[in-house]
Backbone as CSV, one residue per row, in Angstrom:
resi,resn,N_x,N_y,N_z,CA_x,CA_y,CA_z,C_x,C_y,C_z
1,MET,23.943,-18.454,-50.103,25.114,-18.098,-49.541,24.942,-16.472,-49.214
2,THR,24.404,-15.673,-49.846,24.224,-14.129,-49.542,23.055,-14.150,-48.435
3,VAL,22.053,-15.217,-48.526,20.953,-15.136,-47.276,21.918,-15.252,-45.840
4,TYR,22.778,-16.265,-46.025,23.466,-16.779,-44.757,24.102,-15.697,-44.036
5,PHE,25.096,-14.940,-45.186,25.939,-13.895,-44.644,24.837,-12.761,-44.071
6,GLU,23.776,-12.466,-44.823,22.788,-11.555,-44.463,22.304,-11.670,-42.776
7,ASP,22.013,-12.925,-42.574,21.603,-13.438,-41.453,22.781,-13.302,-40.402
8,VAL,23.894,-13.676,-40.746,25.083,-13.536,-39.798,25.365,-12.010,-39.321
9,LEU,25.311,-11.193,-40.344,25.289,-9.801,-40.033,24.204,-8.998,-39.447
10,PHE,22.986,-9.738,-39.600,21.844,-9.052,-38.783,22.165,-9.719,-37.399
11,ASN,22.544,-10.949,-37.249,22.481,-11.361,-35.857,23.771,-10.724,-35.101
12,VAL,24.679,-10.112,-35.566,25.640,-9.459,-35.087,25.351,-7.958,-34.597
13,TYR,24.582,-7.382,-35.465,24.035,-6.117,-35.566,22.915,-6.338,-34.285
14,PHE,22.222,-6.957,-34.175,21.151,-7.159,-33.224,21.722,-7.434,-31.745
15,PHE,22.900,-8.374,-31.650,23.556,-8.531,-30.539,24.116,-7.297,-30.002
16,PHE,24.773,-6.700,-30.791,25.382,-5.339,-30.103,23.965,-4.366,-30.021
17,ILE,23.168,-4.093,-30.396,22.059,-3.413,-30.120,21.426,-3.917,-28.747
18,PHE,21.048,-5.140,-28.779,20.452,-5.581,-27.490,21.487,-5.590,-26.382
19,LYS,22.534,-5.749,-26.631,23.534,-5.523,-25.308,23.703,-4.306,-24.839
20,LYS,23.662,-3.216,-25.907,23.652,-1.770,-25.249,22.484,-1.579,-24.648
21,LEU,21.351,-2.074,-24.951,19.860,-1.966,-24.227,20.034,-2.292,-22.834
22,CYS,20.498,-3.633,-22.902,20.450,-4.342,-21.610,21.279,-3.706,-20.583
23,VAL,22.458,-3.360,-21.076,23.555,-2.532,-20.020,22.910,-1.386,-19.690
24,ARG,22.271,-0.546,-20.661,21.510,0.621,-20.167,20.614,0.689,-19.199
25,TYR,19.585,-0.513,-19.369,18.556,-0.898,-18.491,19.099,-1.207,-17.023
26,LEU,20.186,-1.986,-17.074,20.722,-2.343,-15.990,21.517,-1.530,-14.920
27,ASN,21.938,-0.290,-15.804,22.520,0.959,-15.199,21.727,1.537,-14.628
28,LYS,20.310,1.841,-15.416,19.297,2.544,-14.632,18.609,1.658,-13.543
29,LEU,18.429,0.639,-13.595,17.851,-0.183,-12.529,18.924,-0.367,-11.363
30,TYR,20.036,-0.198,-11.259,21.065,0.120,-10.325,20.976,1.180,-9.561
31,GLU,20.729,2.310,-10.371,20.626,3.558,-9.663,19.165,3.671,-9.175
32,ILE,18.139,2.999,-9.652,16.860,3.111,-9.318,16.971,2.465,-7.610
33,VAL,17.644,1.245,-7.628,17.314,0.195,-6.392,18.588,0.954,-5.486
34,ASN,19.619,1.719,-5.954,20.478,2.184,-4.949,19.705,3.558,-4.281
35,SER,19.137,4.098,-4.970,18.554,5.427,-4.444,17.050,5.306,-3.868
36,SER,16.682,3.915,-3.902,15.059,3.661,-3.679,14.921,3.831,-2.038
37,THR,13.765,4.285,-1.717,13.431,4.359,-0.417,12.688,3.120,0.188
38,VAL,12.428,2.117,-0.839,11.748,0.975,-0.646,12.384,0.241,0.779
39,CYS,11.642,-0.318,1.498,12.360,-1.098,2.709,13.262,-2.483,2.275
40,LEU,14.341,-2.107,1.827,15.330,-3.322,1.645,16.070,-3.152,2.591
41,MET,16.338,-4.267,3.422,17.435,-4.323,4.497,18.772,-4.295,3.692
42,GLY,19.861,-3.808,4.325,21.051,-3.582,3.807,21.476,-4.548,3.271
43,HIS,21.495,-5.749,3.668,22.107,-7.041,2.990,21.228,-7.509,1.827
44,GLU,19.929,-7.253,1.924,19.050,-7.526,0.475,19.409,-6.541,-0.394
45,ARG,19.803,-5.230,-0.128,20.156,-4.364,-0.899,21.506,-4.559,-1.606
46,LYS,22.507,-4.852,-0.978,23.749,-5.448,-1.337,23.458,-6.519,-2.304
47,LEU,22.815,-7.430,-2.082,22.680,-8.698,-2.828,22.037,-8.342,-4.027
48,THR,21.135,-7.480,-4.139,20.369,-6.843,-5.249,21.299,-6.392,-6.378
49,LEU,22.211,-5.349,-5.742,22.909,-4.553,-6.651,24.103,-5.277,-6.810
50,ASN,24.662,-6.024,-6.214,25.756,-7.089,-6.779,25.208,-7.765,-7.839
51,LEU,23.875,-8.298,-7.905,23.259,-9.014,-8.939,23.201,-8.376,-10.351
52,ILE,22.673,-7.064,-10.041,22.635,-6.164,-11.118,24.101,-5.923,-11.814
53,GLU,25.048,-5.733,-11.123,26.547,-5.289,-11.541,26.824,-6.514,-12.120
54,SER,26.751,-7.751,-11.556,27.305,-9.026,-12.201,26.845,-9.223,-13.573
55,MET,25.360,-9.006,-13.649,24.826,-9.170,-14.842,25.157,-8.036,-16.074
56,ALA,25.611,-6.830,-15.701,26.073,-5.800,-16.620,27.577,-6.322,-16.902
57,LYS,28.310,-6.576,-16.010,29.759,-7.033,-16.359,29.314,-8.265,-17.361
58,ARG,28.805,-9.127,-17.335,28.584,-10.223,-17.970,28.390,-9.880,-19.421
59,PHE,27.423,-8.932,-19.846,27.405,-8.438,-21.089,28.641,-7.836,-21.492
60,ASN,29.490,-7.158,-20.627,30.806,-6.451,-21.243,31.886,-7.586,-21.293
61,TYR,31.608,-8.486,-20.575,32.679,-9.929,-20.792,32.284,-10.524,-22.130
62,ILE,31.029,-10.620,-22.472,30.624,-11.465,-23.661,31.060,-10.317,-24.883
63,ASP,30.958,-8.954,-24.796,31.437,-8.254,-25.885,33.244,-8.268,-25.961
64,GLU,33.943,-8.262,-24.859,35.151,-8.578,-24.861,35.601,-9.823,-25.824
65,GLU,34.686,-10.956,-25.369,35.302,-12.169,-25.886,35.069,-12.328,-27.146
66,TYR,33.849,-11.825,-27.692,33.411,-11.476,-29.131,34.697,-10.881,-29.965
67,LYS,35.202,-9.790,-29.261,36.093,-8.935,-29.966,37.461,-9.650,-30.269
68,GLN,37.723,-10.508,-29.445,39.069,-11.354,-29.493,38.884,-12.321,-30.668
69,HIS,37.690,-12.757,-31.111,37.664,-13.968,-31.947,37.959,-13.417,-33.457
Protein backbone atom coordinates (compact mmCIF):
# COMPACT_ATOMS: atom_id res chain seq x y z
CA MET A 1 0.00 0.00 0.00
CA THR A 2 2.86 2.37 0.79
CA VAL A 3 4.36 1.83 -2.64
CA TYR A 4 1.00 2.65 -4.23
CA PHE A 5 0.71 5.96 -2.37
CA GLU A 6 4.33 6.83 -3.15
CA ASP A 7 3.61 6.21 -6.84
CA VAL A 8 0.48 8.37 -6.72
CA LEU A 9 2.33 11.21 -5.00
CA PHE A 10 5.21 10.96 -7.46
CA ASN A 11 2.81 11.07 -10.43
CA VAL A 12 1.01 14.13 -9.05
CA TYR A 13 4.30 15.88 -8.36
CA PHE A 14 5.65 14.95 -11.79
CA PHE A 15 2.46 16.22 -13.46
CA PHE A 16 2.76 19.66 -11.85
CA ILE A 17 6.46 19.97 -12.71
CA PHE A 18 5.80 18.78 -16.27
CA LYS A 19 2.88 21.19 -16.65
CA LYS A 20 4.94 24.16 -15.48
CA LEU A 21 7.75 23.31 -17.89
CA CYS A 22 5.36 22.85 -20.81
CA VAL A 23 3.55 26.12 -20.16
CA ARG A 24 6.87 27.95 -19.82
CA TYR A 25 8.10 26.39 -23.07
CA LEU A 26 4.88 27.25 -24.92
CA ASN A 27 4.99 30.84 -23.67
CA LYS A 28 8.57 31.21 -24.87
CA LEU A 29 7.70 29.61 -28.20
CA TYR A 30 4.79 32.04 -28.57
CA GLU A 31 7.11 35.00 -27.96
CA ILE A 32 9.63 33.70 -30.49
CA VAL A 33 7.07 33.05 -33.23
CA ASN A 34 5.33 36.36 -32.55
CA SER A 35 8.54 38.38 -32.84
CA SER A 36 10.22 36.26 -35.50
CA THR A 37 11.28 37.72 -38.82
CA VAL A 38 10.93 34.33 -40.51
CA CYS A 39 8.64 34.58 -43.50
CA LEU A 40 5.32 33.36 -42.19
CA MET A 41 2.34 34.74 -43.96
CA GLY A 42 -0.05 36.64 -41.68
CA HIS A 43 -2.61 33.84 -41.74
CA GLU A 44 0.00 31.14 -41.00
CA ARG A 45 1.41 33.20 -38.15
CA LYS A 46 -2.08 33.61 -36.63
CA LEU A 47 -2.78 29.88 -36.95
CA THR A 48 0.54 28.99 -35.34
CA LEU A 49 0.07 31.46 -32.48
CA ASN A 50 -3.51 30.26 -31.93
CA LEU A 51 -2.31 26.65 -31.80
CA ILE A 52 0.39 27.46 -29.24
CA GLU A 53 -2.08 29.49 -27.17
CA SER A 54 -4.71 26.73 -27.20
CA MET A 55 -2.14 24.17 -26.07
CA ALA A 56 -1.08 26.40 -23.16
CA LYS A 57 -4.72 26.95 -22.19
CA ARG A 58 -5.32 23.19 -22.27
CA PHE A 59 -2.62 22.68 -19.65
CA ASN A 60 -4.24 25.33 -17.45
CA TYR A 61 -7.65 23.70 -17.96
CA ILE A 62 -6.28 20.32 -16.96
CA ASP A 63 -4.83 21.93 -13.84
CA GLU A 64 -8.14 23.62 -12.93
CA GLU A 65 -10.08 20.40 -13.56
CA TYR A 66 -7.66 18.45 -11.37
CA LYS A 67 -7.99 20.92 -8.49
CA GLN A 68 -11.80 20.54 -8.49
CA HIS A 69 -11.67 16.80 -7.74
